[in-house]
C-alpha positions in Angstrom: 0.4 -24.6 9.4 -3.4 -24.6 9.9 -5.8 -26.1 7.4 -7.1 -22.6 6.6 -3.5 -21.3 5.9 -2.8 -24.4 3.8 -5.9 -23.9 1.7 -4.9 -20.2 1.0 -1.3 -21.1 0.2 -2.4 -23.9 -2.2 -4.8 -21.7 -4.0 -2.2 -18.9 -4.4 0.4 -21.4 -5.6 -2.0 -22.9 -8.2 -3.4 -19.6 -9.4 0.1 -18.1 -9.6 1.3 -21.1 -11.6 -1.6 -20.8 -14.0 -1.1 -17.0 -14.6 2.6 -17.5 -15.2 2.1 -20.3 -17.6 -0.6 -18.4 -19.5 1.7 -15.5 -20.0 4.3 -17.6 -21.8 2.4 -20.5 -23.5 2.3 -20.3 -27.2 5.3 -18.1 -27.7 7.5 -18.7 -30.7 11.2 -19.4 -30.2 12.0 -15.9 -31.4 9.5 -14.3 -29.0 10.9 -16.4 -26.1 14.5 -15.5 -26.9 13.9 -11.8 -27.7 15.8 -9.4 -25.5 15.0 -5.7 -25.1 18.8 -5.1 -24.8 21.9 -7.2 -24.2 21.9 -6.9 -20.4 18.2 -7.9 -19.9 16.8 -11.3 -19.7 14.6 -12.8 -22.4 11.3 -14.4 -21.5 12.9 -17.8 -21.7 15.6 -16.7 -19.3 13.0 -15.3 -16.9 11.1 -18.6 -16.9 14.4 -20.4 -16.2 15.3 -18.0 -13.4 11.8 -18.4 -11.8 12.1 -22.2 -12.0 15.6 -22.3 -10.5 14.7 -19.8 -7.8 11.6 -21.8 -6.7 13.7 -24.9 -6.3 16.2 -23.1 -4.1 13.6 -21.4 -2.0 11.7 -24.6 -1.4 15.0 -26.2 -0.3 15.6 -23.4 2.1 12.3 -24.1 4.0 12.1 -27.8 3.6 15.8 -28.8 4.2 18.2 -25.9 4.8 16.8 -24.1 7.8 17.6 -23.5 11.4 14.9 -24.5 13.8 14.2 -21.8 16.4 12.1 -21.8 19.5 10.3 -18.5 18.8 9.5 -16.8 15.6 11.7 -13.8 14.6 8.9 -11.9 13.1 10.4 -8.5 13.1 13.6 -9.6 11.5 11.8 -11.6 8.9 9.2 -8.9 8.1 12.0 -6.3 7.7 13.8 -8.5 5.2 10.6 -9.3 3.3 9.6 -5.7 3.0 12.8 -4.9 1.2 11.6 -6.7 -1.9 8.0 -5.6 -2.2 8.1 -3.5 -5.4 10.2 -4.5 -8.3 10.3 -1.0 -9.8 10.9 0.9 -6.6 13.5 -1.6 -5.2 15.0 -3.7 -8.0 16.7 -6.8 -6.8 19.7 -8.5 -8.3 19.4 -12.2 -8.1 22.3 -14.1 -6.7 24.5 -15.5 -9.5 23.5 -19.1 -8.7 19.9 -18.1 -9.7 20.9 -16.6 -13.1 19.6 -18.4 -16.2 22.3 -20.5 -17.9 20.3 -22.1 -20.7 20.3 -25.4 -18.9 16.8 -26.6 -19.9 17.1 -26.5 -23.7 14.6 -23.7 -24.4 11.4 -22.3 -23.2 9.5 -25.6 -23.1 12.2 -27.2 -20.9 12.3 -24.2 -18.6 8.5 -24.2 -18.3 8.6 -28.0 -17.6 11.1 -27.3 -14.8 8.9 -24.6 -13.4 6.0 -27.0 -13.4 8.1 -29.6 -11.5 9.4 -27.0 -9.1 5.9 -25.6 -8.4 4.5 -29.2 -8.0 7.2 -29.9 -5.4 6.2 -26.8 -3.6 2.5 -27.7 -3.7 3.4 -31.2 -2.4 5.4 -29.7 0.4 2.6 -27.3 1.5 0.0 -30.2 1.3 2.1 -32.3 3.7 3.6 -29.6 5.9 2.4 -29.7 9.6 5.3 -27.5 10.9 5.0 -23.9 12.0 7.1 -22.3 9.2 7.7 -19.3 11.4 10.1 -21.5 13.4 12.2 -22.4 10.4 14.7 -19.6 9.9 16.8 -19.4 6.8 19.0 -16.9 5.0 17.7 -15.2 1.9 19.4 -12.5 -0.3 17.0 -10.0 1.4 18.1 -11.1 4.8 17.3 -13.7 7.5 13.7 -14.7 7.4 11.3 -17.4 8.5 9.8 -20.1 6.3 6.4 -18.5 6.2 7.8 -15.3 4.6 10.0 -17.4 2.2 6.8 -19.2 1.2 5.2 -15.8 0.5 8.2 -15.0 -1.8 7.8 -18.3 -3.6 4.1 -17.5 -4.2 4.8 -13.9 -5.4 8.0 -14.4 -7.3 6.4 -15.5 -10.6 3.9 -12.6 -10.4 6.8 -10.2 -9.9 8.3 -11.5 -13.1 5.0 -11.3 -15.0 5.5 -7.6 -15.1 8.9 -8.1 -16.6 7.5 -10.5 -19.2 4.8 -7.9 -20.1 7.6 -5.3 -20.6 9.4 -7.6 -22.9 6.3 -8.2 -25.0 5.5 -4.5 -25.2 9.1 -3.5 -26.2 9.8 -2.1 -29.7 11.1 -4.9 -31.9 9.3 -7.7 -30.1 8.6 -10.3 -32.8 4.9 -10.7 -33.8 
């Protein structure tokens, strides 16, 4: 990772964190737990999912990867492109990334998100490796660490749309 890449990744990680936190800070318990319907996630559950997912994705590029000699860019790019648009191509998270009320509410889930994001920031600050040479498996397919990092950065933004939909739904508590 070059210094220029590192600076861009860090800025995106921090600005994404700040936007995500801004969208959920100050919500009441009833707002955080409101569901538009029984099979949809509440804002609290979305935050928990994002925190859990970030922890898993970071592990996939920092610990659970296969080191390769040349980047498999075509394979990785094809997998990454599958998940570009949440509306056009909705993705079902693997069950291990489903929220399970393990953080005791929105504040706990948000605290876990902060910790997960801070760990990601620390990883990027210290990473000297070419992440394209770290191949890992992702629900979208096999991809290199650089594309997984792109997913880590974009994942909260993808769910900001979902949070906005919950807030705009009929019956959302004021």
